[in-house]
N, C-alpha and C positions, 0 to 999 in steps of 0.2 A: 608376636602379634601379627595377624594377617591384615592386609589392606582391605578396607571396606569396599565391596563391589556395589556399584550402582546399577540396579536392574529396573527396567521398565517391564511391567507385567500386564499384558493386554488380555482381558477376559471377555469372551462373547457372552451375552446375557441370555441367549437361547439355551434353555435347560441349565440355568445358572446354579441351581442347587447341586447339580452334578459337576459342572465345570469348575466351580469354586473349590472343589476338593483337590484340584491340582495345585492350587496355591498352598493348601495345608501341607501336602506332601513335599512341595518345594521348600517351604520355610522350615519344616521339621528336619529335612535332610541337611540344609545349610547349617542349622543349629547343631546337628549331630556331628558334623565334621569340623565345627568350630570356625566356620567362615562367616565373618561379619558381612552383613548385607543390608543395604538400604533399598527397599522395594517401593517403587511408585506404581500405584494401580491405575489402570485405565480400562474403562468399560466401553464396549461397542455392542451394537444390536446383535450381530451375528458374525460368523467366521469370515464372510465375504468382505467385511469392513476392516479386518485386521491388517492386511498388507499395506494399505495406504498409511494407516497410523504408524505402523512399524517403520516405514520409510521416513515419515516426517520426524519421528522420535530419533531415529538413527542420524538424521541430518543435523540434529542439534548438537551432537558430540557430547551430550551429558551422560550417556549410559555406557557401561562396559558391555552390556548384553541386553537383548530384548527377548522375552518369553511370551508366546501367544498360545492361548488355550481355548478350545472350542469342541463342542460335540456336534458333528454334522450328520444328520439323519435324513432319510427319504421323507418327503412330505412337502406340502405347499406346492410352489411352482417349479422348484429345482430338484433334480435328482442329486443325491448326495455325492456321487462320483464326479459330477461336473463341478460342483462347488469345491469339493476337496482338492481336486487337481488345480483349480484356479487359485485357491488359497496357498497351497504349497508352492506353486510357481511364483506367486506374488511375494511370498515371504523370502524365497530364495533370491528373487530380484532385488528386494529391499536390502537384503544382507550384502549382496554383491555391489549394489550401487553406493551403499553408505560405508561399507567396511566394518559394520557393527554386527557381531555374531547374533543371529536371530534364530530362535528355537521354536519348534512347533510341538505343542502338547495337545494335539488334536486327534480325536478318535472318530472313525467313520464306520460304525457297525452296519452290517447288511440288514440286521433285524433289530429294531429297537421299538419298544412300546413303553409308554410311561407307566408301567406296572411297578409295584414295590420291588419285585424281584430284579427287574432290569435296572431300576434306579439305584438299588443297593450295589449290584454287581458293577455297574459302570462308575458309580461314586468311588468304590474301592479301587477300581482300575485307574481312575484319575489320580488318586493319592499316589499310587505306584509310579505313574507316568510323571507326575510332578517331581518325585524323588529322583527319577532318572534324568529329568531335565536339569536338576540341581547338579548332579554329577557331571553332566555334559558341559554346563556352564563353567563349573570349576576347572575342568580340564582345558577347555578351549580358551577361556579368558586368561588363565594363568600362563598358558603357553604363549600368549600374545603380549604379556606385560614385559 
């Protein structure tokens, strides 16, 4: 029997119907490899808010890992490359400051339109990325136990 991993899963609500597919992929992969996992969900407005929450959750010492998911696209007042870089830097800093492995399941497509074709494509891609995050969590957390 494997130890139950405690995971904080932060999801940006911008394009939630797509981003939430990462959790489906993550959970399915953990089930497929027989890893017991307790996932606590946290929602934030967008990707920019993920690093601060990741740091605060890491500081609690309650979680074996933190997974953050977002879809960062051009539009509004920020260019996606600016936001994506800030988010990745912030997540890395949260991980380094707290010692809790922190994973990004964030996509930053150059071209995204809320068409059915793009929503289907990126939804499926988020399932895959969630699965890959589960594998990464398994490898990193088990190595540190």
